[in-house]
All heavy atoms as a GROMACS GRO file, in nm:
protein
  581
    1MET      N    1  13.577  14.262  12.050
    1MET     CA    2  13.574  14.118  12.027
    1MET      C    3  13.513  14.088  11.889
    1MET      O    4  13.406  14.131  11.867
    1MET     CB    5  13.508  14.045  12.133
    1MET     CG    6  13.517  13.905  12.127
    1MET     SD    7  13.422  13.804  12.268
    1MET     CE    8  13.532  13.842  12.399
    2LYS      N    9  13.576  13.992  11.819
    2LYS     CA   10  13.520  13.960  11.686
    2LYS      C   11  13.433  13.842  11.697
    2LYS      O   12  13.471  13.743  11.771
    2LYS     CB   13  13.652  13.925  11.598
    2LYS     CG   14  13.615  13.934  11.461
    2LYS     CD   15  13.752  13.914  11.376
    2LYS     CE   16  13.725  13.950  11.236
    2LYS     NZ   17  13.864  13.930  11.159
    3PRO      N   18  13.323  13.828  11.623
    3PRO     CA   19  13.228  13.713  11.628
    3PRO      C   20  13.304  13.598  11.575
    3PRO      O   21  13.382  13.602  11.479
    3PRO     CB   22  13.107  13.738  11.538
    3PRO     CG   23  13.112  13.904  11.518
    3PRO     CD   24  13.259  13.939  11.552
    4VAL      N   25  13.282  13.473  11.621
    4VAL     CA   26  13.339  13.355  11.582
    4VAL      C   27  13.234  13.261  11.534
    4VAL      O   28  13.131  13.242  11.592
    4VAL     CB   29  13.414  13.282  11.697
    4VAL    CG1   30  13.495  13.167  11.651
    4VAL    CG2   31  13.520  13.379  11.758
    5LYS      N   32  13.260  13.202  11.409
    5LYS     CA   33  13.161  13.117  11.356
    5LYS      C   34  13.180  12.968  11.412
    5LYS      O   35  13.293  12.937  11.424
    5LYS     CB   36  13.186  13.097  11.206
    5LYS     CG   37  13.089  13.015  11.125
    5LYS     CD   38  13.110  12.999  10.985
    5LYS     CE   39  13.012  12.902  10.928
    5LYS     NZ   40  13.049  12.889  10.781
    6ASN      N   41  13.077  12.925  11.461
    6ASN     CA   42  13.090  12.782  11.519
    6ASN      C   43  13.051  12.683  11.412
    6ASN      O   44  12.935  12.693  11.361
    6ASN     CB   45  12.995  12.780  11.651
    6ASN     CG   46  13.000  12.658  11.736
    6ASN    OD1   47  13.071  12.563  11.675
    6ASN    ND2   48  12.947  12.655  11.847
    7ASP      N   49  13.135  12.578  11.391
    7ASP     CA   50  13.101  12.497  11.285
    7ASP      C   51  13.027  12.378  11.343
    7ASP      O   52  12.968  12.295  11.261
    7ASP     CB   53  13.242  12.430  11.236
    7ASP     CG   54  13.324  12.531  11.152
    7ASP    OD1   55  13.261  12.625  11.103
    7ASP    OD2   56  13.440  12.517  11.160
    8THR      N   57  12.986  12.375  11.466
    8THR     CA   58  12.908  12.261  11.533
    8THR      C   59  12.774  12.301  11.515
    8THR      O   60  12.735  12.416  11.540
    8THR     CB   61  12.952  12.240  11.665
    8THR    OG1   62  13.092  12.227  11.681
    8THR    CG2   63  12.878  12.113  11.723
    9HIS      N   64  12.691  12.210  11.475
    9HIS     CA   65  12.545  12.237  11.449
    9HIS      C   66  12.471  12.197  11.580
    9HIS      O   67  12.506  12.106  11.657
    9HIS     CB   68  12.490  12.151  11.345
    9HIS     CG   69  12.547  12.195  11.204
    9HIS    ND1   70  12.527  12.301  11.147
    9HIS    CD2   71  12.637  12.128  11.134
    9HIS    CE1   72  12.588  12.312  11.034
    9HIS    NE2   73  12.661  12.194  11.021
   10ALA      N   74  12.371  12.274  11.617
   10ALA     CA   75  12.279  12.248  11.733
   10ALA      C   76  12.223  12.108  11.727
   10ALA      O   77  12.214  12.048  11.846
   10ALA     CB   78  12.164  12.355  11.733
   11VAL      N   79  12.189  12.054  11.621
   11VAL     CA   80  12.125  11.906  11.620
   11VAL      C   81  12.223  11.815  11.669
   11VAL      O   82  12.206  11.717  11.735
   11VAL     CB   83  12.077  11.893  11.473
   11VAL    CG1   84  12.023  11.751  11.481
   11VAL    CG2   85  11.958  11.978  11.444
   12VAL      N   86  12.354  11.839  11.608
   12VAL     CA   87  12.466  11.748  11.647
   12VAL      C   88  12.492  11.749  11.797
   12VAL      O   89  12.505  11.645  11.872
   12VAL     CB   90  12.590  11.773  11.569
   12VAL    CG1   91  12.716  11.684  11.608
   12VAL    CG2   92  12.569  11.748  11.421
   13GLU      N   93  12.493  11.871  11.867
   13GLU     CA   94  12.512  11.882  11.999
   13GLU      C   95  12.392  11.825  12.083
   13GLU      O   96  12.429  11.762  12.178
   13GLU     CB   97  12.526  12.051  12.033
   13GLU     CG   98  12.655  12.090  11.983
   13GLU     CD   99  12.671  12.244  12.019
   13GLU    OE1  100  12.592  12.292  12.109
   13GLU    OE2  101  12.740  12.324  11.949
   14LEU      N  102  12.271  11.848  12.034
   14LEU     CA  103  12.156  11.788  12.095
   14LEU      C  104  12.171  11.632  12.110
   14LEU      O  105  12.148  11.568  12.206
   14LEU     CB  106  12.024  11.832  12.033
   14LEU     CG  107  11.901  11.771  12.086
   14LEU    CD1  108  11.878  11.806  12.229
   14LEU    CD2  109  11.786  11.805  11.999
   15VAL      N  110  12.204  11.574  11.988
   15VAL     CA  111  12.221  11.428  11.986
   15VAL      C  112  12.333  11.381  12.069
   15VAL      O  113  12.316  11.273  12.139
   15VAL     CB  114  12.230  11.375  11.848
   15VAL    CG1  115  12.278  11.225  11.836
   15VAL    CG2  116  12.106  11.406  11.745
   16ASP      N  117  12.437  11.454  12.074
   16ASP     CA  118  12.555  11.409  12.166
   16ASP      C  119  12.505  11.420  12.306
   16ASP      O  120  12.544  11.330  12.384
   16ASP     CB  121  12.670  11.525  12.133
   16ASP     CG  122  12.780  11.476  12.215
   16ASP    OD1  123  12.825  11.359  12.224
   16ASP    OD2  124  12.846  11.568  12.294
   17VAL      N  125  12.440  11.525  12.349
   17VAL     CA  126  12.387  11.533  12.485
   17VAL      C  127  12.292  11.416  12.525
   17VAL      O  128  12.310  11.351  12.630
   17VAL     CB  129  12.325  11.668  12.519
   17VAL    CG1  130  12.261  11.667  12.652
   17VAL    CG2  131  12.435  11.783  12.520
   18LEU      N  132  12.201  11.397  12.424
   18LEU     CA  133  12.108  11.288  12.455
   18LEU      C  134  12.179  11.150  12.462
   18LEU      O  135  12.139  11.070  12.554
   18LEU     CB  136  12.000  11.264  12.344
   18LEU     CG  137  11.899  11.384  12.338
   18LEU    CD1  138  11.810  11.366  12.217
   18LEU    CD2  139  11.808  11.380  12.466
   19LEU      N  140  12.267  11.119  12.386
   19LEU     CA  141  12.338  10.983  12.384
   19LEU      C  142  12.426  10.983  12.514
   19LEU      O  143  12.445  10.872  12.570
   19LEU     CB  144  12.420  10.971  12.267
   19LEU     CG  145  12.341  10.939  12.136
   19LEU    CD1  146  12.425  10.927  12.016
   19LEU    CD2  147  12.260  10.815  12.141
   20ARG      N  148  12.498  11.094  12.546
   20ARG     CA  149  12.586  11.087  12.661
   20ARG      C  150  12.510  11.100  12.793
   20ARG      O  151  12.539  11.013  12.885
   20ARG     CB  152  12.686  11.203  12.646
   20ARG     CG  153  12.784  11.204  12.752
   20ARG     CD  154  12.877  11.330  12.745
   20ARG     NE  155  12.807  11.455  12.773
   20ARG     CZ  156  12.788  11.549  12.685
   20ARG    NH1  157  12.838  11.545  12.568
   20ARG    NH2  158  12.707  11.660  12.697
   21ASP      N  159  12.419  11.186  12.808
   21ASP     CA  160  12.343  11.211  12.942
   21ASP      C  161  12.223  11.157  12.951
   21ASP      O  162  12.167  11.111  13.054
   21ASP     CB  163  12.347  11.354  12.973
   21ASP     CG  164  12.478  11.429  12.976
   21ASP    OD1  165  12.576  11.350  13.015
   21ASP    OD2  166  12.496  11.548  12.949
   22GLY      N  167  12.143  11.143  12.842
   22GLY     CA  168  12.010  11.098  12.834
   22GLY      C  169  11.899  11.196  12.865
   22GLY      O  170  11.940  11.305  12.917
   23ALA      N  171  11.778  11.161  12.860
   23ALA     CA  172  11.678  11.245  12.890
   23ALA      C  173  11.545  11.157  12.911
   23ALA      O  174  11.527  11.054  12.861
   23ALA     CB  175  11.628  11.350  12.778
   24VAL      N  176  11.464  11.196  13.006
   24VAL     CA  177  11.330  11.128  13.028
   24VAL      C  178  11.221  11.221  12.999
   24VAL      O  179  11.224  11.348  13.030
   24VAL     CB  180  11.324  11.082  13.173
   24VAL    CG1  181  11.184  11.027  13.210
   24VAL    CG2  182  11.433  10.991  13.210
   25ILE      N  183  11.137  11.184  12.913
   25ILE     CA  184  11.014  11.259  12.872
   25ILE      C  185  10.892  11.198  12.934
   25ILE      O  186  10.873  11.068  12.916
   25ILE     CB  187  10.993  11.265  12.709
   25ILE    CG1  188  11.134  11.327  12.662
   25ILE    CG2  189  10.879  11.338  12.680
   25ILE    CD1  190  11.138  11.312  12.509
   26GLN      N  191  10.808  11.273  13.006
   26GLN     CA  192  10.697  11.223  13.059
   26GLN      C  193  10.577  11.309  13.029
   26GLN      O  194  10.584  11.430  13.038
   26GLN     CB  195  10.700  11.205  13.220
   26GLN     CG  196  10.594  11.140  13.295
   26GLN     CD  197  10.625  11.109  13.420
   26GLN    OE1  198  10.736  11.109  13.478
   26GLN    NE2  199  10.520  11.085  13.510
   27ALA      N  200  10.454  11.244  12.986
   27ALA     CA  201  10.347  11.312  12.953
   27ALA      C  202  10.217  11.244  13.016
   27ALA      O  203  10.218  11.125  12.993
   27ALA     CB  204  10.338  11.337  12.810
   28ASP      N  205  10.126  11.321  13.064
   28ASP     CA  206  10.007  11.262  13.094
   28ASP      C  207   9.890  11.337  13.019
   28ASP      O  208   9.892  11.464  13.018
   28ASP     CB  209   9.977  11.270  13.248
   28ASP     CG  210  10.074  11.186  13.324
   28ASP    OD1  211  10.104  11.077  13.289
   28ASP    OD2  212  10.118  11.247  13.426
   29ALA      N  213   9.780  11.269  12.961
   29ALA     CA  214   9.686  11.333  12.900
   29ALA      C  215   9.545  11.261  12.925
   29ALA      O  216   9.556  11.131  12.942
   29ALA     CB  217   9.704  11.336  12.747
   30ILE      N  218   9.451  11.336  12.928
   30ILE     CA  219   9.312  11.277  12.940
   30ILE      C  220   9.232  11.333  12.823
   30ILE      O  221   9.212  11.448  12.802
   30ILE     CB  222   9.231  11.309  13.086
   30ILE    CG1  223   9.317  11.272  13.194
   30ILE    CG2  224   9.094  11.257  13.080
   30ILE    CD1  225   9.273  11.308  13.330
   31ILE      N  226   9.164  11.235  12.742
   31ILE     CA  227   9.087  11.280  12.625
   31ILE      C  228   8.937  11.272  12.674
   31ILE      O  229   8.893  11.174  12.731
   31ILE     CB  230   9.112  11.170  12.521
   31ILE    CG1  231   9.252  11.171  12.475
   31ILE    CG2  232   9.014  11.200  12.398
   31ILE    CD1  233   9.291  11.062  12.378
   32THR      N  234   8.870  11.384  12.656
   32THR     CA  235   8.742  11.401  12.702
   32THR      C  236   8.654  11.435  12.582
   32THR      O  237   8.697  11.507  12.494
   32THR     CB  238   8.731  11.508  12.814
   32THR    OG1  239   8.770  11.636  12.749
   32THR    CG2  240   8.814  11.473  12.919
   33VAL      N  241   8.524  11.400  12.589
   33VAL     CA  242   8.430  11.450  12.500
   33VAL      C  243   8.307  11.504  12.580
   33VAL      O  244   8.258  11.427  12.651
   33VAL     CB  245   8.376  11.337  12.405
   33VAL    CG1  246   8.266  11.364  12.302
   33VAL    CG2  247   8.512  11.278  12.324
   34ALA      N  248   8.268  11.625  12.540
   34ALA     CA  249   8.156  11.692  12.607
   34ALA      C  250   8.181  11.681  12.759
   34ALA      O  251   8.089  11.670  12.838
   34ALA     CB  252   8.026  11.620  12.569
   35GLY      N  253   8.305  11.701  12.804
   35GLY     CA  254   8.330  11.705  12.938
   35GLY      C  255   8.337  11.568  13.012
   35GLY      O  256   8.345  11.550  13.134
   36ILE      N  257   8.322  11.464  12.940
   36ILE     CA  258   8.331  11.334  12.997
   36ILE      C  259   8.461  11.266  12.960
   36ILE      O  260   8.494  11.255  12.848
   36ILE     CB  261   8.214  11.232  12.938
   36ILE    CG1  262   8.064  11.301  12.975
   36ILE    CG2  263   8.221  11.096  13.000
   36ILE    CD1  264   7.963  11.247  12.903
   37PRO      N  265   8.535  11.227  13.067
   37PRO     CA  266   8.676  11.166  13.039
   37PRO      C  267   8.667  11.025  12.990
   37PRO      O  268   8.577  10.938  13.037
   37PRO     CB  269   8.748  11.162  13.177
   37PRO     CG  270   8.638  11.182  13.276
   37PRO     CD  271   8.515  11.246  13.204
   38LEU      N  272   8.721  11.003  12.862
   38LEU     CA  273   8.712  10.872  12.798
   38LEU      C  274   8.828  10.791  12.800
   38LEU      O  275   8.832  10.668  12.830
   38LEU     CB  276   8.673  10.897  12.643
   38LEU     CG  277   8.527  10.959  12.621
   38LEU    CD1  278   8.522  10.974  12.469
   38LEU    CD2  279   8.416  10.881  12.680
   39VAL      N  280   8.949  10.850  12.791
   39VAL     CA  281   9.076  10.774  12.774
   39VAL      C  282   9.183  10.852  12.858
   39VAL      O  283   9.186  10.978  12.838
   39VAL     CB  284   9.125  10.757  12.636
   39VAL    CG1  285   9.258  10.693  12.630
   39VAL    CG2  286   9.022  10.684  12.550
   40GLY      N  287   9.262  10.784  12.942
   40GLY     CA  288   9.373  10.841  13.007
   40GLY      C  289   9.496  10.782  12.950
   40GLY      O  290   9.502  10.661  12.927
   41LEU      N  291   9.608  10.868  12.921
   41LEU     CA  292   9.726  10.830  12.884
   41LEU      C  293   9.831  10.867  12.979
   41LEU      O  294   9.833  10.990  13.017
   41LEU     CB  295   9.755  10.888  12.750
   41LEU     CG  296   9.657  10.854  12.629
   41LEU    CD1  297   9.699  10.952  12.503
   41LEU    CD2  298   9.674  10.716  12.585
   42SER      N  299   9.922  10.785  13.012
   42SER     CA  300  10.048  10.816  13.086
   42SER      C  301  10.158  10.760  13.006
   42SER      O  302  10.182  10.635  12.994
   42SER     CB  303  10.032  10.745  13.225
   42SER     OG  304  10.139  10.778  13.304
   43LEU      N  305  10.248  10.854  12.954
   43LEU     CA  306  10.351  10.817  12.873
   43LEU      C  307  10.479  10.849  12.935
   43LEU      O  308  10.492  10.960  12.990
   43LEU     CB  309  10.341  10.875  12.733
   43LEU     CG  310  10.214  10.861  12.659
   43LEU    CD1  311  10.212  10.959  12.535
   43LEU    CD2  312  10.203  10.712  12.619
   44ARG      N  313  10.577  10.755  12.926
   44ARG     CA  314  10.720  10.789  12.972
   44ARG      C  315  10.827  10.724  12.872
   44ARG      O  316  10.804  10.607  12.856
   44ARG     CB  317  10.735  10.733  13.110
   44ARG     CG  318  10.872  10.780  13.166
   44ARG     CD  319  10.875  10.741  13.319
   44ARG     NE  320  11.004  10.787  13.364
   44ARG     CZ  321  11.045  10.756  13.479
   44ARG    NH1  322  10.984  10.673  13.568
   44ARG    NH2  323  11.163  10.805  13.527
   45ALA      N  324  10.923  10.809  12.835
   45ALA     CA  325  11.024  10.759  12.752
   45ALA      C  326  11.151  10.797  12.791
   45ALA      O  327  11.162  10.910  12.839
   45ALA     CB  328  10.999  10.804  12.599
   46ALA      N  329  11.241  10.708  12.797
   46ALA     CA  330  11.378  10.739  12.829
   46ALA      C  331  11.459  10.727  12.696
   46ALA      O  332  11.462  10.638  12.634
   46ALA     CB  333  11.437  10.628  12.932
   47ILE      N  334  11.540  10.827  12.676
   47ILE     CA  335  11.625  10.850  12.552
   47ILE      C  336  11.771  10.859  12.582
   47ILE      O  337  11.801  10.958  12.659
   47ILE     CB  338  11.574  10.962  12.458
   47ILE    CG1  339  11.422  10.941  12.430
   47ILE    CG2  340  11.676  10.966  12.340
   47ILE    CD1  341  11.371  11.062  12.367
   48ALA      N  342  11.858  10.762  12.534
   48ALA     CA  343  12.002  10.768  12.578
   48ALA      C  344  12.075  10.665  12.504
   48ALA      O  345  12.013  10.576  12.450
   48ALA     CB  346  12.012  10.752  12.736
   49GLY      N  347  12.190  10.670  12.500
   49GLY     CA  348  12.295  10.582  12.440
   49GLY      C  349  12.288  10.459  12.528
   49GLY      O  350  12.255  10.458  12.644
   50MET      N  351  12.321  10.340  12.475
   50MET     CA  352  12.317  10.214  12.552
   50MET      C  353  12.408  10.215  12.671
   50MET      O  354  12.375  10.167  12.770
   50MET     CB  355  12.344  10.098  12.452
   50MET     CG  356  12.228  10.054  12.362
   50MET     SD  357  12.083  10.020  12.453
   50MET     CE  358  12.121   9.881  12.536
   51THR      N  359  12.527  10.278  12.657
   51THR     CA  360  12.605  10.286  12.762
   51THR      C  361  12.546  10.357  12.891
   51THR      O  362  12.548  10.308  13.002
   51THR     CB  363  12.745  10.360  12.723
   51THR    OG1  364  12.795  10.283  12.619
   51THR    CG2  365  12.847  10.367  12.845
   52THR      N  366  12.477  10.477  12.859
   52THR     CA  367  12.415  10.543  12.956
   52THR      C  368  12.294  10.464  13.018
   52THR      O  369  12.276  10.458  13.139
   52THR     CB  370  12.371  10.674  12.908
   52THR    OG1  371  12.484  10.749  12.852
   52THR    CG2  372  12.294  10.770  13.011
   53MET      N  373  12.222  10.396  12.932
   53MET     CA  374  12.103  10.314  12.972
   53MET      C  375  12.144  10.215  13.073
   53MET      O  376  12.093  10.200  13.170
   53MET     CB  377  12.030  10.248  12.850
   53MET     CG  378  11.957  10.355  12.762
   53MET     SD  379  11.818  10.412  12.845
   53MET     CE  380  11.707  10.430  12.709
   54THR      N  381  12.258  10.146  13.044
   54THR     CA  382  12.296  10.035  13.129
   54THR      C  383  12.354  10.088  13.255
   54THR      O  384  12.352  10.026  13.364
   54THR     CB  385  12.404   9.943  13.063
   54THR    OG1  386  12.511  10.009  12.999
   54THR    CG2  387  12.339   9.865  12.942
   55GLU      N  388  12.413  10.208  13.256
   55GLU     CA  389  12.473  10.265  13.377
   55GLU      C  390  12.360  10.303  13.471
   55GLU      O  391  12.379  10.291  13.594
   55GLU     CB  392  12.551  10.392  13.343
   55GLU     CG  393  12.678  10.369  13.277
   55GLU     CD  394  12.750  10.502  13.247
   55GLU    OE1  395  12.694  10.615  13.272
   55GLU    OE2  396  12.855  10.503  13.188
   56TYR      N  397  12.243  10.336  13.416
   56TYR     CA  398  12.117  10.358  13.507
   56TYR      C  399  12.039  10.236  13.523
   56TYR      O  400  11.922  10.246  13.582
   56TYR     CB  401  12.037  10.476  13.442
   56TYR     CG  402  12.100  10.613  13.453
   56TYR    CD1  403  12.171  10.669  13.357
   56TYR    CD2  404  12.086  10.681  13.574
   56TYR    CE1  405  12.234  10.794  13.367
   56TYR    CE2  406  12.143  10.799  13.590
   56TYR     CZ  407  12.222  10.855  13.488
   56TYR     OH  408  12.270  10.983  13.496
   57GLY      N  409  12.086  10.123  13.491
   57GLY     CA  410  12.014  10.002  13.512
   57GLY      C  411  11.897   9.965  13.424
   57GLY      O  412  11.818   9.877  13.443
   58LEU      N  413  11.897  10.028  13.302
   58LEU     CA  414  11.792   9.993  13.213
   58LEU      C  415  11.862   9.921  13.096
   58LEU      O  416  11.973   9.932  13.047
   58LEU     CB  417  11.744  10.127  13.144
   58LEU     CG  418  11.683  10.228  13.241
   58LEU    CD1  419  11.654  10.357  13.164
   58LEU    CD2  420  11.547  10.171  13.296
   59PHE      N  421  11.787   9.819  13.053
   59PHE     CA  422  11.825   9.718  12.927
   59PHE      C  423  11.951   9.643  12.983
   59PHE      O  424  12.027   9.584  12.886
   59PHE     CB  425  11.856   9.805  12.811
   59PHE     CG  426  11.731   9.864  12.752
   59PHE    CD1  427  11.723  10.002  12.754
   59PHE    CD2  428  11.635   9.784  12.696
   59PHE    CE1  429  11.604  10.057  12.701
   59PHE    CE2  430  11.524   9.847  12.646
   59PHE     CZ  431  11.513   9.981  12.640
   60GLU      N  432  11.989   9.618  13.104
   60GLU     CA  433  12.101   9.547  13.147
   60GLU      C  434  12.086   9.400  13.093
   60GLU      O  435  12.191   9.350  13.042
   60GLU     CB  436  12.124   9.544  13.298
   60GLU     CG  437  12.182   9.674  13.350
   60GLU     CD  438  12.194   9.662  13.499
   60GLU    OE1  439  12.117   9.608  13.576
   60GLU    OE2  440  12.298   9.724  13.544
   61GLN      N  441  11.982   9.337  13.106
   61GLN     CA  442  11.958   9.195  13.076
   61GLN      C  443  11.973   9.183  12.926
   61GLN      O  444  12.034   9.088  12.871
   61GLN     CB  445  11.828   9.144  13.125
   61GLN     CG  446  11.810   8.990  13.114
   61GLN     CD  447  11.922   8.906  13.180
   61GLN    OE1  448  11.950   8.944  13.294
   61GLN    NE2  449  11.992   8.827  13.104
   62TRP      N  450  11.894   9.275  12.857
   62TRP     CA  451  11.901   9.272  12.706
   62TRP      C  452  12.038   9.277  12.654
   62TRP      O  453  12.091   9.216  12.559
   62TRP     CB  454  11.816   9.393  12.650
   62TRP     CG  455  11.824   9.389  12.496
   62TRP    CD1  456  11.741   9.335  12.411
   62TRP    CD2  457  11.914   9.466  12.416
   62TRP    NE1  458  11.776   9.360  12.286
   62TRP    CE2  459  11.879   9.441  12.281
   62TRP    CE3  460  12.021   9.545  12.436
   62TRP    CZ2  461  11.945   9.498  12.179
   62TRP    CZ3  462  12.085   9.604  12.328
   62TRP    CH2  463  12.059   9.580  12.203
   63ASP      N  464  12.119   9.383  12.711
   63ASP     CA  465  12.256   9.410  12.679
   63ASP      C  466  12.356   9.282  12.699
   63ASP      O  467  12.436   9.250  12.621
   63ASP     CB  468  12.317   9.519  12.750
   63ASP     CG  469  12.451   9.563  12.707
   63ASP    OD1  470  12.480   9.580  12.586
   63ASP    OD2  471  12.552   9.575  12.790
   64THR      N  472  12.324   9.221  12.824
   64THR     CA  473  12.403   9.097  12.856
   64THR      C  474  12.382   8.977  12.753
   64THR      O  475  12.474   8.921  12.701
   64THR     CB  476  12.372   9.050  12.999
   64THR    OG1  477  12.400   9.149  13.081
   64THR    CG2  478  12.453   8.932  13.027
   65ASP      N  479  12.247   8.976  12.722
   65ASP     CA  480  12.205   8.860  12.636
   65ASP      C  481  12.255   8.895  12.490
   65ASP      O  482  12.302   8.791  12.429
   65ASP     CB  483  12.063   8.841  12.622
   65ASP     CG  484  11.983   8.793  12.757
   65ASP    OD1  485  12.066   8.742  12.842
   65ASP    OD2  486  11.867   8.817  12.772
   66ARG      N  487  12.247   9.008  12.445
   66ARG     CA  488  12.297   9.051  12.310
   66ARG      C  489  12.453   9.022  12.306
   66ARG      O  490  12.489   8.971  12.191
   66ARG     CB  491  12.253   9.191  12.285
   66ARG     CG  492  12.297   9.236  12.142
   66ARG     CD  493  12.203   9.158  12.038
   66ARG     NE  494  12.243   9.195  11.900
   66ARG     CZ  495  12.268   9.098  11.807
   66ARG    NH1  496  12.234   8.983  11.819
   66ARG    NH2  497  12.310   9.159  11.694
   67ARG      N  498  12.527   9.058  12.399
   67ARG     CA  499  12.662   9.045  12.398
   67ARG      C  500  12.699   8.890  12.398
   67ARG      O  501  12.793   8.854  12.327
   67ARG     CB  502  12.744   9.102  12.509
   67ARG     CG  503  12.735   9.270  12.510
   67ARG     CD  504  12.788   9.322  12.631
   67ARG     NE  505  12.763   9.462  12.632
   67ARG     CZ  506  12.856   9.553  12.598
   67ARG    NH1  507  12.971   9.519  12.533
   67ARG    NH2  508  12.827   9.683  12.593
   68ARG      N  509  12.624   8.814  12.466
   68ARG     CA  510  12.649   8.662  12.476
   68ARG      C  511  12.614   8.608  12.332
   68ARG      O  512  12.690   8.525  12.290
   68ARG     CB  513  12.561   8.608  12.574
   68ARG     CG  514  12.578   8.458  12.604
   68ARG     CD  515  12.485   8.390  12.705
   68ARG     NE  516  12.497   8.462  12.823
   68ARG     CZ  517  12.395   8.505  12.888
   68ARG    NH1  518  12.266   8.516  12.824
   68ARG    NH2  519  12.399   8.584  13.004
   69GLU      N  520  12.511   8.653  12.277
   69GLU     CA  521  12.481   8.608  12.141
   69GLU      C  522  12.583   8.645  12.038
   69GLU      O  523  12.619   8.571  11.959
   69GLU     CB  524  12.344   8.673  12.084
   69GLU     CG  525  12.226   8.617  12.148
   69GLU     CD  526  12.096   8.698  12.117
   69GLU    OE1  527  12.103   8.780  12.010
   69GLU    OE2  528  12.004   8.695  12.184
   70LEU      N  529  12.643   8.764  12.050
   70LEU     CA  530  12.751   8.806  11.950
   70LEU      C  531  12.882   8.724  11.968
   70LEU      O  532  12.943   8.689  11.878
   70LEU     CB  533  12.775   8.956  11.977
   70LEU     CG  534  12.669   9.050  11.928
   70LEU    CD1  535  12.705   9.187  11.959
   70LEU    CD2  536  12.646   9.044  11.773
   71ARG      N  537  12.905   8.696  12.091
   71ARG     CA  538  13.019   8.614  12.125
   71ARG      C  539  13.009   8.472  12.056
   71ARG      O  540  13.105   8.406  12.006
   71ARG     CB  541  13.044   8.590  12.279
   71ARG     CG  542  13.131   8.708  12.335
   71ARG     CD  543  13.163   8.694  12.471
   71ARG     NE  544  13.031   8.703  12.527
   71ARG     CZ  545  13.010   8.735  12.653
   71ARG    NH1  546  13.110   8.744  12.738
   71ARG    NH2  547  12.896   8.755  12.700
   72HIS      N  548  12.874   8.418  12.074
   72HIS     CA  549  12.869   8.275  12.018
   72HIS      C  550  12.856   8.283  11.854
   72HIS      O  551  12.911   8.196  11.791
   72HIS     CB  552  12.726   8.223  12.063
   72HIS     CG  553  12.727   8.196  12.211
   72HIS    ND1  554  12.806   8.088  12.260
   72HIS    CD2  555  12.658   8.232  12.314
   72HIS    CE1  556  12.776   8.083  12.385
   72HIS    NE2  557  12.690   8.162  12.414
   73GLU      N  558  12.823   8.394  11.802
   73GLU     CA  559  12.828   8.407  11.650
   73GLU      C  560  12.967   8.420  11.598
   73GLU      O  561  12.999   8.366  11.492
   73GLU     CB  562  12.741   8.535  11.603
   73GLU     CG  563  12.594   8.522  11.621
   73GLU     CD  564  12.521   8.649  11.586
   73GLU    OE1  565  12.605   8.759  11.546
   73GLU    OE2  566  12.401   8.664  11.609
   74LYS      N  567  13.064   8.486  11.677
   74LYS     CA  568  13.190   8.488  11.636
   74LYS      C  569  13.277   8.360  11.645
   74LYS      O  570  13.355   8.335  11.573
   74LYS     CB  571  13.264   8.588  11.722
   74LYS     CG  572  13.219   8.743  11.681
   74LYS     CD  573  13.296   8.839  11.774
   74LYS     CE  574  13.249   8.980  11.729
   74LYS     NZ  575  13.319   9.074  11.822
   75SER      N  576  13.230   8.271  11.740
   75SER     CA  577  13.298   8.156  11.750
   75SER      C  578  13.252   8.029  11.683
   75SER      O  579  13.171   8.040  11.597
   75SER     CB  580  13.312   8.107  11.910
   75SER     OG  581  13.180   8.108  11.959
   0.00000   0.00000   0.00000
């Protein structure tokens, strides 16, 4: 079997998957000094295309409002 060169780049594939399927990143951290906890962080980010976001119920109101604004601008 002969090796085949793939013209698609990994970054392009990654962006395609993120926009199509989405990803959720969650991180928790506690900042301490001398063993004393000072600051707690809880971070969560959802990354996806708007179509995917609205399918999962995120940004529905924003999307509806924005589409309404665009319709008013066109008329």
